[in-house]
LOZA-652209 format. One record per residue (C-alpha): residue in one letter; y negated, z, x. Coordinates in Angstrom, 3 decimals, padded with zeros to 6 digits. Example, Ala and Ser with C-alpha at 12.3 -4.5 7.8 and 13.67 -1.06 7.14 Angstrom:
BEGIN
[A, [004.500, 007.800, 012.300]]
[S, [001.060, 007.140, 013.670]]
***
This chain:
BEGIN
[M, [-164.469, 138.649, 020.170]]
[N, [-164.639, 142.272, 020.992]]
[D, [-166.135, 142.592, 024.468]]
[R, [-165.824, 146.335, 024.435]]
[Y, [-163.017, 148.303, 025.948]]
[D, [-162.044, 151.756, 024.798]]
[A, [-160.591, 153.603, 027.701]]
[G, [-159.179, 156.225, 025.417]]
[H, [-160.444, 159.101, 027.477]]
[G, [-163.075, 161.243, 025.747]]
[G, [-164.381, 158.425, 023.601]]
[D, [-165.803, 156.476, 026.534]]
[Q, [-166.481, 152.836, 025.796]]
[Y, [-167.006, 149.904, 028.173]]
[E, [-168.256, 146.410, 027.661]]
[L, [-167.538, 143.214, 029.607]]
[V, [-170.451, 142.142, 031.726]]
[G, [-168.873, 139.375, 033.796]]
[Y, [-166.329, 138.566, 036.492]]
[D, [-166.336, 139.331, 040.130]]
[E, [-165.827, 136.899, 042.994]]
[Y, [-162.043, 137.305, 042.636]]
[G, [-162.033, 136.373, 038.943]]
[Q, [-161.448, 139.942, 037.774]]
[P, [-163.338, 141.146, 034.649]]
[V, [-166.179, 143.598, 035.228]]
[Y, [-166.915, 146.296, 032.688]]
[Q, [-169.704, 148.818, 032.401]]
[Q, [-169.862, 151.957, 030.369]]
[V, [-171.818, 151.875, 027.217]]
[A, [-174.441, 154.603, 027.545]]
[Q, [-174.961, 156.996, 024.603]]
[S, [-177.390, 159.768, 023.971]]
[P, [-175.842, 163.154, 024.641]]
[Q, [-177.552, 164.555, 021.511]]
[G, [-177.477, 161.719, 019.096]]
[P, [-174.552, 160.344, 017.334]]
[G, [-175.346, 156.882, 018.617]]
[Q, [-175.072, 157.920, 022.210]]
[T, [-171.953, 158.282, 024.242]]
[Y, [-171.175, 161.013, 026.701]]
[D, [-171.589, 159.930, 030.322]]
[P, [-169.323, 161.896, 032.636]]
[Y, [-171.371, 160.736, 035.547]]
[A, [-174.735, 161.652, 033.970]]
[Q, [-174.971, 164.886, 035.864]]
[Q, [-174.078, 163.414, 039.183]]
[G, [-175.564, 159.965, 038.838]]
[Y, [-174.548, 156.853, 040.683]]
[G, [-175.528, 158.335, 043.984]]
[Y, [-172.988, 161.105, 043.723]]
[D, [-170.911, 161.584, 046.804]]
[P, [-167.812, 163.663, 046.088]]
[Y, [-167.377, 164.332, 049.764]]
[A, [-170.945, 165.363, 050.430]]
[T, [-171.496, 169.050, 051.216]]
[G, [-175.240, 169.066, 050.928]]
[V, [-177.570, 168.619, 047.955]]
[Q, [-177.758, 165.123, 046.606]]
[Q, [-180.848, 163.369, 045.533]]
[P, [-181.111, 163.436, 041.745]]
[V, [-180.655, 160.138, 040.036]]
[P, [-182.071, 159.490, 036.592]]
[P, [-179.477, 159.056, 033.920]]
[Y, [-178.593, 155.553, 033.018]]
[D, [-179.756, 154.339, 029.671]]
[A, [-178.643, 150.944, 028.622]]
[Y, [-181.367, 150.801, 025.976]]
[D, [-184.169, 152.198, 028.060]]
[T, [-185.749, 148.959, 029.189]]
[G, [-188.752, 150.766, 030.526]]
[R, [-186.849, 152.481, 033.307]]
[Q, [-183.995, 150.034, 033.987]]
[A, [-184.444, 146.761, 035.721]]
[P, [-183.685, 143.781, 033.626]]
[V, [-180.142, 142.498, 033.980]]
[P, [-180.100, 138.867, 035.023]]
[S, [-177.806, 136.376, 033.511]]
[Y, [-174.475, 136.590, 035.273]]
[D, [-172.606, 133.638, 036.639]]
[P, [-168.981, 134.442, 037.439]]
[Y, [-169.101, 131.946, 040.287]]
[D, [-172.408, 133.386, 041.578]]
[P, [-172.003, 137.136, 041.417]]
[Y, [-175.114, 137.706, 043.478]]
[G, [-177.421, 135.798, 041.175]]
[T, [-178.560, 133.288, 043.714]]
[A, [-178.255, 130.497, 041.180]]
[A, [-180.845, 132.090, 038.936]]
[G, [-183.350, 132.388, 041.703]]
[Q, [-182.546, 135.969, 042.523]]
[A, [-182.797, 137.019, 046.075]]
[P, [-179.563, 137.785, 047.869]]
[D, [-180.591, 141.419, 048.224]]
[S, [-181.176, 141.865, 044.503]]
[T, [-180.684, 145.296, 043.197]]
[Y, [-178.128, 144.104, 040.666]]
[D, [-174.566, 144.822, 041.527]]
[P, [-171.709, 144.029, 039.147]]
[Y, [-170.037, 147.265, 040.141]]
[G, [-173.102, 149.357, 039.240]]
[R, [-173.938, 150.226, 042.818]]
[T, [-177.401, 150.536, 044.254]]
[A, [-178.787, 147.960, 046.641]]
[A, [-178.173, 150.224, 049.590]]
[E, [-174.582, 150.757, 048.607]]
[A, [-174.105, 147.054, 047.998]]
[R, [-175.142, 146.340, 051.535]]
[Q, [-172.463, 148.602, 052.964]]
[P, [-169.877, 146.716, 055.007]]
[R, [-166.689, 145.699, 053.346]]
[G, [-164.735, 147.863, 055.701]]
[A, [-165.582, 150.854, 053.534]]
[E, [-164.351, 149.177, 050.400]]
[Q, [-160.948, 148.145, 049.174]]
[T, [-159.537, 145.207, 051.076]]
[P, [-159.777, 142.151, 048.838]]
[Y, [-156.568, 140.707, 047.510]]
[I, [-156.139, 136.974, 048.016]]
[P, [-153.808, 135.108, 045.656]]
[Q, [-150.579, 133.659, 047.065]]
[Q, [-150.474, 136.404, 049.680]]
[A, [-148.802, 139.724, 049.956]]
[A, [-150.824, 142.674, 048.706]]
[P, [-152.925, 144.202, 051.506]]
[V, [-152.247, 147.644, 052.727]]
[Q, [-154.696, 150.175, 051.356]]
[E, [-156.484, 152.036, 054.068]]
[P, [-157.132, 155.732, 053.444]]
[A, [-160.684, 156.842, 053.120]]
[A, [-162.152, 158.277, 056.262]]
[P, [-162.621, 162.056, 056.099]]
[A, [-166.029, 163.487, 056.147]]
[Q, [-167.225, 164.609, 059.562]]
[P, [-169.421, 167.624, 060.161]]
[G, [-173.004, 166.759, 060.489]]
[H, [-172.558, 163.449, 058.689]]
[G, [-172.264, 162.411, 055.123]]
[A, [-174.517, 162.553, 052.161]]
[D, [-176.498, 165.485, 053.379]]
[G, [-177.077, 163.929, 056.725]]
[G, [-177.961, 160.531, 055.386]]
[D, [-175.191, 158.845, 057.409]]
[R, [-171.923, 157.246, 056.395]]
[W, [-168.767, 156.228, 058.207]]
[D, [-168.728, 152.541, 058.986]]
[Q, [-165.018, 151.810, 058.885]]
[G, [-165.476, 148.171, 059.882]]
[A, [-167.523, 149.169, 062.915]]
[G, [-165.439, 152.277, 063.616]]
[A, [-168.546, 154.594, 063.813]]
[W, [-171.015, 156.544, 061.787]]
[A, [-173.895, 154.438, 060.652]]
[A, [-177.238, 155.384, 059.156]]
[E, [-177.435, 155.149, 055.436]]
[G, [-179.012, 151.919, 054.324]]
[A, [-178.674, 150.248, 057.736]]
[D, [-178.294, 146.451, 057.572]]
[Q, [-174.725, 145.588, 058.720]]
[S, [-174.987, 141.842, 058.635]]
[D, [-177.332, 139.185, 059.783]]
[G, [-178.668, 137.356, 056.771]]
[D, [-175.719, 138.186, 054.559]]
[D, [-175.358, 141.282, 052.399]]
[R, [-171.606, 140.870, 052.224]]
[A, [-170.316, 140.444, 055.747]]
[Y, [-166.548, 140.095, 056.271]]
[H, [-164.465, 140.725, 059.338]]
[T, [-161.229, 139.062, 060.296]]
[E, [-159.367, 142.358, 060.314]]
[Q, [-160.077, 142.655, 056.596]]
[F, [-157.796, 139.704, 055.803]]
[A, [-154.058, 139.617, 056.093]]
[F, [-152.753, 136.057, 056.321]]
[V, [-149.073, 135.770, 055.649]]
[E, [-147.349, 132.550, 056.646]]
[E, [-144.763, 131.984, 054.010]]
[P, [-141.598, 130.350, 055.377]]
[D, [-141.114, 126.853, 054.099]]
[G, [-137.404, 126.222, 053.783]]
[D, [-137.970, 122.621, 052.796]]
[S, [-139.898, 121.844, 055.974]]
[E, [-137.161, 123.417, 058.098]]
[D, [-134.562, 121.407, 056.237]]
[V, [-136.565, 118.261, 056.874]]
[I, [-136.816, 119.084, 060.564]]
[D, [-133.101, 119.807, 060.720]]
[W, [-132.311, 116.565, 058.903]]
[L, [-134.548, 114.566, 061.232]]
[A, [-132.928, 116.198, 064.234]]
[F, [-129.464, 115.532, 062.813]]
[T, [-130.352, 111.914, 062.057]]
[E, [-131.784, 111.447, 065.529]]
[N, [-128.742, 113.009, 067.181]]
[R, [-126.379, 110.988, 065.006]]
[T, [-128.229, 107.779, 065.897]]
[E, [-128.124, 108.655, 069.575]]
[R, [-124.413, 109.381, 069.359]]
[R, [-123.802, 106.051, 067.678]]
[E, [-125.790, 104.215, 070.309]]
[E, [-123.948, 106.076, 073.060]]
[A, [-120.601, 105.246, 071.438]]
[K, [-121.616, 101.590, 071.259]]
[R, [-122.623, 101.612, 074.916]]
[R, [-119.316, 103.209, 075.902]]
[A, [-117.406, 100.685, 073.806]]
[R, [-119.250, 097.823, 075.451]]
[S, [-118.519, 099.288, 078.870]]
[R, [-114.825, 099.604, 078.034]]
[V, [-114.668, 096.030, 076.753]]
[I, [-116.376, 094.737, 079.886]]
[A, [-114.039, 096.751, 082.120]]
[L, [-111.011, 095.492, 080.177]]
[V, [-112.148, 091.875, 080.456]]
[V, [-112.722, 092.264, 084.189]]
[A, [-109.297, 093.888, 084.652]]
[L, [-107.567, 091.129, 082.678]]
[A, [-109.410, 088.488, 084.671]]
[L, [-108.321, 090.103, 087.949]]
[V, [-104.718, 090.329, 086.746]]
[A, [-104.779, 086.698, 085.648]]
[V, [-106.243, 085.533, 088.938]]
[G, [-103.747, 087.627, 090.880]]
[G, [-100.822, 086.323, 088.805]]
[V, [-101.895, 082.711, 089.209]]
[G, [-102.384, 083.275, 092.925]]
[Y, [-098.921, 084.756, 093.272]]
[L, [-097.313, 081.941, 091.284]]
[W, [-099.170, 079.405, 093.387]]
[Y, [-098.151, 081.124, 096.594]]
[A, [-094.525, 081.424, 095.446]]
[G, [-094.456, 077.820, 094.281]]
[K, [-093.674, 078.785, 090.675]]
[L, [-096.878, 077.494, 089.152]]
[P, [-096.079, 074.411, 087.009]]
[G, [-097.834, 071.228, 087.990]]
[V, [-099.101, 072.374, 091.376]]
[S, [-095.934, 072.370, 093.470]]
[S, [-095.931, 070.583, 096.785]]
[S, [-095.831, 066.821, 096.800]]
[D, [-092.457, 066.791, 098.490]]
[G, [-090.800, 068.582, 095.619]]
[G, [-090.663, 071.980, 097.313]]
[S, [-090.969, 075.134, 095.278]]
[G, [-093.121, 077.106, 097.665]]
[G, [-096.821, 077.688, 097.405]]
[G, [-099.067, 075.723, 099.726]]
[T, [-098.526, 072.173, 100.916]]
[T, [-094.845, 072.422, 101.841]]
[T, [-091.834, 074.624, 101.338]]
[A, [-091.528, 074.929, 105.099]]
[A, [-094.432, 077.402, 104.970]]
[Q, [-092.190, 079.913, 103.246]]
[K, [-090.601, 082.608, 105.381]]
[R, [-086.800, 082.523, 105.464]]
[D, [-084.107, 084.419, 107.296]]
[V, [-080.834, 082.471, 107.610]]
[I, [-077.466, 083.308, 109.135]]
[V, [-074.272, 081.235, 109.057]]
[V, [-070.918, 082.772, 108.060]]
[H, [-067.610, 081.257, 109.181]]
[L, [-064.551, 082.560, 107.323]]
[H, [-061.484, 082.029, 109.510]]
[N, [-058.152, 082.036, 107.745]]
[T, [-055.954, 083.664, 110.352]]
[K, [-052.695, 082.959, 108.456]]
[K, [-053.066, 079.420, 107.086]]
[G, [-055.668, 078.147, 109.478]]
[G, [-058.889, 076.415, 108.633]]
[T, [-062.413, 077.658, 108.138]]
[S, [-064.941, 077.959, 105.344]]
[T, [-068.680, 077.935, 106.114]]
[A, [-071.663, 079.210, 104.166]]
[L, [-075.344, 079.926, 104.856]]
[L, [-076.841, 083.234, 103.700]]
[V, [-080.549, 082.684, 102.990]]
[D, [-083.174, 085.370, 102.404]]
[N, [-086.474, 083.814, 101.269]]
[T, [-088.885, 086.679, 101.884]]
[T, [-091.765, 084.703, 100.385]]
[T, [-090.242, 084.080, 096.955]]
[Q, [-087.935, 087.136, 097.081]]
[Q, [-084.913, 084.949, 096.360]]
[G, [-081.487, 085.099, 097.974]]
[T, [-079.028, 082.192, 098.112]]
[T, [-075.579, 081.426, 099.418]]
[V, [-075.413, 077.744, 100.443]]
[L, [-071.830, 076.477, 100.666]]
[L, [-071.253, 073.828, 103.354]]
[P, [-068.261, 071.486, 102.939]]
[N, [-066.125, 070.986, 106.027]]
[S, [-066.626, 067.231, 105.677]]
[L, [-070.340, 067.550, 106.486]]
[S, [-071.110, 065.164, 109.315]]
[V, [-072.802, 066.763, 112.300]]
[T, [-073.395, 065.893, 115.938]]
[S, [-071.129, 067.394, 118.575]]
[D, [-072.199, 068.735, 121.950]]
[D, [-071.669, 065.335, 123.627]]
[G, [-073.817, 063.609, 120.989]]
[A, [-070.939, 062.033, 119.076]]
[A, [-070.605, 062.381, 115.300]]
[T, [-068.115, 064.945, 114.111]]
[T, [-067.381, 067.076, 111.092]]
[L, [-068.380, 070.666, 110.462]]
[A, [-064.794, 071.874, 110.554]]
[K, [-064.132, 070.190, 113.921]]
[S, [-067.408, 071.475, 115.315]]
[V, [-066.450, 075.062, 114.465]]
[D, [-063.135, 074.683, 116.279]]
[D, [-064.398, 072.743, 119.277]]
[D, [-068.040, 073.643, 119.814]]
[G, [-067.955, 077.299, 118.888]]
[S, [-070.630, 079.265, 117.135]]
[S, [-073.648, 078.288, 119.159]]
[G, [-072.834, 074.570, 119.187]]
[T, [-072.206, 074.532, 115.441]]
[R, [-075.388, 076.487, 114.761]]
[E, [-077.453, 073.967, 116.688]]
[A, [-075.699, 071.067, 115.004]]
[L, [-076.484, 072.480, 111.561]]
[D, [-080.124, 073.010, 112.526]]
[T, [-080.289, 069.353, 113.471]]
[V, [-078.668, 068.053, 110.289]]
[L, [-080.396, 070.389, 107.814]]
[G, [-083.736, 070.798, 109.572]]
[T, [-083.534, 074.568, 109.338]]
[Q, [-083.512, 077.447, 111.822]]
[I, [-080.466, 079.718, 111.793]]
[Q, [-081.025, 083.139, 113.376]]
[G, [-077.388, 084.130, 113.953]]
[T, [-073.694, 083.486, 113.396]]
[W, [-071.306, 085.886, 111.659]]
[R, [-067.665, 085.135, 112.294]]
[L, [-065.660, 086.787, 109.528]]
[D, [-061.903, 086.637, 109.933]]
[T, [-059.814, 087.254, 106.815]]
[P, [-058.611, 090.737, 107.957]]
[Y, [-062.248, 091.858, 108.339]]
[L, [-063.104, 090.457, 104.927]]
[Q, [-060.273, 092.524, 103.451]]
[N, [-061.560, 095.672, 105.181]]
[L, [-065.117, 094.981, 104.090]]
[V, [-064.149, 094.718, 100.421]]
[D, [-062.159, 097.930, 100.659]]
[L, [-065.103, 099.711, 102.318]]
[V, [-067.561, 098.804, 099.572]]
[G, [-065.091, 099.947, 096.885]]
[N, [-063.646, 096.692, 095.515]]
[I, [-065.644, 093.892, 093.894]]
[E, [-065.853, 092.213, 090.498]]
[V, [-065.499, 088.438, 090.198]]
[D, [-065.137, 085.971, 087.332]]
[T, [-061.994, 084.227, 088.544]]
[D, [-061.286, 080.620, 087.532]]
[T, [-057.529, 080.523, 088.219]]
[D, [-054.439, 082.615, 088.758]]
[V, [-053.660, 083.255, 092.408]]
[P, [-050.023, 083.907, 093.379]]
[D, [-049.153, 086.666, 095.759]]
[P, [-048.691, 085.169, 099.265]]
[A, [-046.127, 087.861, 100.001]]
[A, [-043.989, 086.991, 096.959]]
[K, [-040.434, 086.078, 097.947]]
[S, [-039.573, 084.178, 094.815]]
[K, [-041.406, 082.157, 092.206]]
[G, [-042.087, 083.512, 088.781]]
[Q, [-043.575, 086.777, 089.922]]
[A, [-046.782, 088.014, 088.426]]
[P, [-049.885, 086.557, 090.106]]
[L, [-051.830, 088.690, 092.499]]
[V, [-055.131, 087.655, 090.885]]
[N, [-055.400, 086.900, 087.193]]
[K, [-057.781, 084.409, 085.712]]
[G, [-060.616, 085.986, 083.708]]
[S, [-064.131, 087.359, 083.745]]
[G, [-064.988, 090.637, 085.422]]
[Q, [-061.791, 090.886, 087.424]]
[T, [-061.689, 093.771, 089.890]]
[L, [-060.479, 092.604, 093.279]]
[S, [-059.289, 094.748, 096.129]]
[G, [-059.559, 093.608, 099.721]]
[K, [-056.208, 091.830, 099.691]]
[M, [-056.895, 090.194, 096.344]]
[A, [-060.368, 089.087, 097.476]]
[V, [-058.964, 087.364, 100.576]]
[A, [-056.242, 085.628, 098.541]]
[Y, [-058.802, 084.389, 095.993]]
[A, [-061.361, 083.281, 098.637]]
[T, [-058.817, 081.172, 100.543]]
[H, [-056.797, 079.833, 097.611]]
[R, [-056.610, 076.061, 097.166]]
[A, [-054.120, 074.735, 094.665]]
[S, [-052.104, 071.559, 095.243]]
[G, [-054.213, 068.467, 094.631]]
[E, [-057.372, 070.568, 094.301]]
[A, [-060.609, 069.507, 095.948]]
[E, [-061.864, 071.398, 098.952]]
[N, [-065.058, 072.378, 097.142]]
[A, [-063.040, 074.421, 094.626]]
[Q, [-061.850, 076.738, 097.383]]
[L, [-065.338, 076.854, 098.828]]
[Q, [-066.738, 077.957, 095.460]]
[R, [-064.274, 080.877, 095.369]]
[F, [-065.364, 081.955, 098.825]]
[G, [-068.968, 081.962, 097.593]]
[Q, [-068.010, 084.149, 094.619]]
[V, [-066.384, 086.701, 096.886]]
[M, [-069.412, 086.826, 099.196]]
[Q, [-071.809, 087.427, 096.299]]
[G, [-069.502, 090.146, 094.951]]
[V, [-069.573, 091.878, 098.348]]
[L, [-073.391, 091.715, 098.450]]
[R, [-073.636, 093.350, 095.026]]
[K, [-071.488, 096.280, 096.200]]
[I, [-072.818, 096.886, 099.703]]
[S, [-075.594, 099.451, 100.095]]
[S, [-079.228, 098.342, 099.774]]
[D, [-080.190, 100.894, 102.411]]
[A, [-080.441, 099.302, 105.844]]
[Q, [-079.017, 102.318, 107.659]]
[A, [-076.059, 102.682, 105.293]]
[A, [-075.313, 098.943, 105.448]]
[T, [-075.438, 099.088, 109.241]]
[I, [-072.903, 101.912, 109.228]]
[T, [-070.612, 099.788, 107.051]]
[V, [-070.846, 096.916, 109.531]]
[Q, [-070.155, 099.241, 112.438]]
[T, [-067.154, 100.684, 110.628]]
[L, [-065.559, 097.245, 110.641]]
[A, [-065.325, 097.514, 114.440]]
[Q, [-065.880, 093.793, 114.638]]
[I, [-066.953, 091.992, 117.770]]
[L, [-070.001, 090.068, 116.639]]
[D, [-071.584, 086.986, 118.088]]
[P, [-074.216, 087.786, 120.700]]
[S, [-076.848, 086.204, 118.463]]
[L, [-076.375, 088.968, 115.871]]
[T, [-076.295, 092.741, 116.455]]
[D, [-074.882, 095.405, 114.157]]
[K, [-078.342, 096.586, 113.155]]
[D, [-079.620, 093.060, 112.510]]
[L, [-076.623, 092.200, 110.360]]
[G, [-076.748, 095.498, 108.450]]
[T, [-080.476, 095.151, 107.719]]
[F, [-080.037, 091.542, 106.633]]
[L, [-077.130, 092.351, 104.300]]
[A, [-079.083, 095.292, 102.792]]
[R, [-081.978, 092.973, 101.847]]
[L, [-079.614, 090.462, 100.270]]
[S, [-077.857, 093.290, 098.438]]
[D, [-081.142, 094.363, 096.891]]
[L, [-081.774, 090.817, 095.657]]
[A, [-078.215, 090.434, 094.356]]
[K, [-078.414, 093.701, 092.409]]
[G, [-081.750, 092.659, 090.930]]
[G, [-080.463, 089.288, 089.718]]
[D, [-082.466, 087.302, 092.286]]
[Y, [-079.456, 085.762, 093.966]]
[K, [-077.589, 082.496, 093.415]]
[T, [-074.940, 080.287, 094.991]]
[A, [-075.474, 076.576, 095.627]]
[M, [-073.219, 073.817, 096.954]]
[L, [-074.605, 071.353, 099.482]]
[P, [-073.881, 067.875, 098.088]]
[V, [-072.130, 065.706, 100.685]]
[Q, [-071.098, 062.063, 100.291]]
[D, [-067.589, 060.774, 100.946]]
[D, [-068.501, 059.798, 104.487]]
[G, [-069.873, 063.278, 105.176]]
[T, [-073.510, 062.259, 105.222]]
[L, [-076.291, 063.701, 103.091]]
[N, [-078.002, 061.754, 100.365]]
[A, [-081.721, 062.455, 100.505]]
[Q, [-082.177, 062.652, 096.734]]
[A, [-078.925, 064.505, 095.999]]
[S, [-079.452, 067.130, 098.697]]
[A, [-083.221, 067.599, 098.154]]
[G, [-082.723, 070.523, 095.757]]
[V, [-080.830, 072.497, 098.404]]
[V, [-082.095, 071.267, 101.736]]
[K, [-085.793, 071.204, 100.840]]
[D, [-086.090, 073.853, 098.164]]
[V, [-083.647, 076.444, 099.469]]
[L, [-083.553, 075.787, 103.202]]
[G, [-087.025, 074.298, 103.543]]
[G, [-085.682, 071.553, 105.795]]
[T, [-085.124, 067.816, 105.836]]
[A, [-081.706, 066.132, 105.707]]
[K, [-080.933, 064.149, 108.835]]
[S, [-077.371, 062.871, 109.083]]
[P, [-076.040, 061.349, 112.313]]
[A, [-076.188, 057.563, 112.656]]
[A, [-073.550, 055.729, 110.653]]
[D, [-072.107, 054.015, 113.727]]
[A, [-071.716, 057.264, 115.552]]
[A, [-068.272, 057.882, 113.977]]
[V, [-065.267, 055.652, 113.366]]
[R, [-065.137, 054.566, 109.754]]
[V, [-061.660, 054.846, 108.287]]
[S, [-060.687, 053.364, 104.910]]
[V, [-057.703, 055.064, 103.248]]
[Q, [-055.520, 053.437, 100.566]]
[N, [-052.945, 055.583, 098.796]]
[A, [-049.515, 053.964, 098.421]]
[T, [-047.468, 057.167, 098.277]]
[G, [-047.359, 057.437, 094.516]]
[E, [-049.046, 060.890, 094.642]]
[K, [-052.758, 061.164, 093.920]]
[D, [-053.457, 064.255, 095.998]]
[R, [-052.407, 062.508, 099.207]]
[T, [-055.783, 060.745, 099.388]]
[E, [-057.686, 064.014, 099.327]]
[N, [-055.433, 065.507, 101.958]]
[A, [-055.983, 062.563, 104.239]]
[R, [-059.725, 062.684, 103.694]]
[V, [-059.943, 066.299, 104.748]]
[V, [-057.869, 065.718, 107.823]]
[L, [-059.874, 062.695, 108.910]]
[L, [-063.216, 064.407, 108.330]]
[N, [-062.085, 067.416, 110.251]]
[G, [-061.056, 065.048, 112.998]]
[G, [-064.571, 063.640, 113.209]]
[F, [-063.957, 060.364, 111.441]]
[T, [-065.919, 058.871, 108.612]]
[F, [-063.824, 058.608, 105.468]]
[L, [-064.062, 055.625, 103.163]]
[A, [-062.077, 055.599, 099.894]]
[G, [-059.821, 052.528, 099.664]]
[G, [-058.383, 053.271, 096.243]]
[T, [-054.731, 053.347, 095.134]]
[A, [-052.235, 050.598, 095.915]]
[S, [-050.514, 048.830, 093.039]]
[A, [-047.099, 049.558, 094.530]]
[T, [-045.707, 052.240, 096.706]]
[E, [-044.876, 051.720, 100.380]]
[S, [-042.156, 053.473, 102.266]]
[E, [-043.944, 053.417, 105.614]]
[S, [-047.537, 054.006, 106.480]]
[Q, [-049.699, 051.496, 108.390]]
[V, [-052.794, 051.902, 110.582]]
[L, [-054.594, 048.547, 111.001]]
[Y, [-057.480, 047.357, 113.141]]
[S, [-059.062, 043.897, 113.360]]
[D, [-060.931, 044.136, 116.664]]
[A, [-059.138, 044.862, 119.878]]
[A, [-061.915, 047.291, 120.727]]
[D, [-060.818, 049.429, 117.816]]
[K, [-057.146, 049.645, 118.886]]
[E, [-057.761, 052.942, 120.648]]
[N, [-059.575, 054.322, 117.592]]
[A, [-056.648, 053.252, 115.392]]
[T, [-054.220, 055.035, 117.673]]
[E, [-056.377, 058.212, 117.456]]
[V, [-056.417, 057.961, 113.641]]
[A, [-052.608, 057.692, 113.486]]
[K, [-052.275, 060.723, 115.710]]
[T, [-054.741, 062.717, 113.564]]
[L, [-052.799, 061.932, 110.365]]
[G, [-049.450, 062.739, 111.966]]
[L, [-048.188, 059.176, 111.781]]
[P, [-045.961, 057.582, 114.447]]
[A, [-047.551, 055.390, 117.114]]
[G, [-045.543, 052.424, 115.822]]
[S, [-047.586, 052.422, 112.632]]
[V, [-050.605, 051.095, 114.536]]
[A, [-050.974, 047.344, 114.266]]
[K, [-053.551, 044.592, 114.148]]
[G, [-054.331, 043.313, 110.679]]
[D, [-056.874, 042.952, 107.914]]
[V, [-059.409, 045.728, 107.630]]
[S, [-061.485, 046.628, 104.603]]
[A, [-065.158, 045.818, 104.568]]
[N, [-067.468, 048.307, 106.308]]
[A, [-064.472, 049.967, 107.956]]
[D, [-063.316, 050.008, 111.563]]
[V, [-059.770, 051.106, 110.752]]
[T, [-057.721, 050.837, 107.558]]
[V, [-054.910, 053.249, 106.718]]
[I, [-052.234, 052.563, 104.101]]
[L, [-050.463, 055.787, 103.315]]
[G, [-046.755, 055.390, 102.676]]
[Q, [-044.144, 057.778, 101.448]]
[D, [-043.497, 058.884, 105.022]]
[Y, [-046.882, 060.596, 105.118]]
[T, [-046.746, 064.353, 104.694]]
[P, [-049.869, 066.479, 104.258]]
[A, [-048.529, 069.222, 106.520]]
[S, [-051.399, 068.659, 108.910]]
[A, [-053.976, 069.096, 106.169]]
[S, [-055.939, 072.330, 106.420]]
***
């Protein structure tokens, strides 16, 4: 291995002598004799190693360096690249050997005057310019500029305590290299932490929403069950008496009830209905009351509803109905047929599903087109509504006509205004003299509430079931009396009215029904006696007990039979008087 290095400048040669503390190779010039061929020219021979290019004075002469002159040169110790100061070989730290060829005094100079060392993995340090020579200092003065201390120091002064090579922190430049990976890791950890927190927060919000939803559903369920219980619509928990209201009885429900009497001013007769507004269940109902309903008159005697309306007036009939039905009626509305016609015209006609053709009462001959046609959704004017509400065909039961009256009333309620003030104006426009128990405002407000229920589909019509003798059957009438009216059926005592058995011997079936209506309206109890096997020309009114002779005479008068038809004879069981209708009986007195 060739340890020499030819610089290529003037034939100078260098040889490797070791490595410095930074691992850099250290060379020294191979000395040659200036005269002999074996010596090499030393450009520094004239100046020596103590030459100061900046010194202005005379330098101390330094003997020329001779690598082969062992007599004048100190022996070179073995060099350890990891111990450049020779401490491993037992050499003192202030040994005169210096790998850079400097003297001991120069070696002890502070590092501030030398080149700043370069540390691997760092940016190259900035080279500091050499300090200029100052007057009065320098080589001739024996002083040098101590760059580390920032002052002139005496040549050869010791700059460190116990260490020839003292370093200062300002000589090192530490560069913190940015670590992209560490920042990425920090960012990833932050992202992961934030993402986890967001997930946990989302889970907490979801749990809160679920809990709130469950609580809301529970409240709705409890409220719905409570309402159904209060309204009596909860299956299995209705009152023990069969009522539909919530609580222990249907009587606890709040109801507003008025009675309507339709007076037929042309043909005579009346039709009665109860208008019920159940404010608890928000249900409206028209309860149709047959004229044969047995009630108690003012003097305490049993009579029929029709006779009570004619004889006892509105207040007496209202009290009688309260007694029989166990309800409380707030007022009476007498509605004559002309006022019904005006009312229908005021609300703008009504629509009714008619069940029969109704002839025109003003028709002068038969065969003319009917005033009201049978069919669904028929539009009725005021005149047509009155004709349909009062129509009763020959041989037709009384309840058929009563059903038509109920249809007309419900049609009127669907067309009247739901606004209380507007409905009151409609009532006032009728210019009707009302019963003292009911004012215009009360009636208008009541009809407006029923109109709202009828338009919403919460309105119905029901017929009060009445037996042939006019009394109420507890089981048959429970659905209306208890559920709708919230009352209890209480018919007058059976012996309070004269029981009349009627047998039809006229040969016409409808004569029995006509007689029944007349007798019931007259306050008698009707008992069906069937149809005779043969017709009779004359009618008979029979009694078996002399005490009933006067009652028999009253029955004959009520049916329009002559006084001679009253006679003593056999009477049907459970009857006080028996009537055999003959062909001389005419139903002209039937209403």
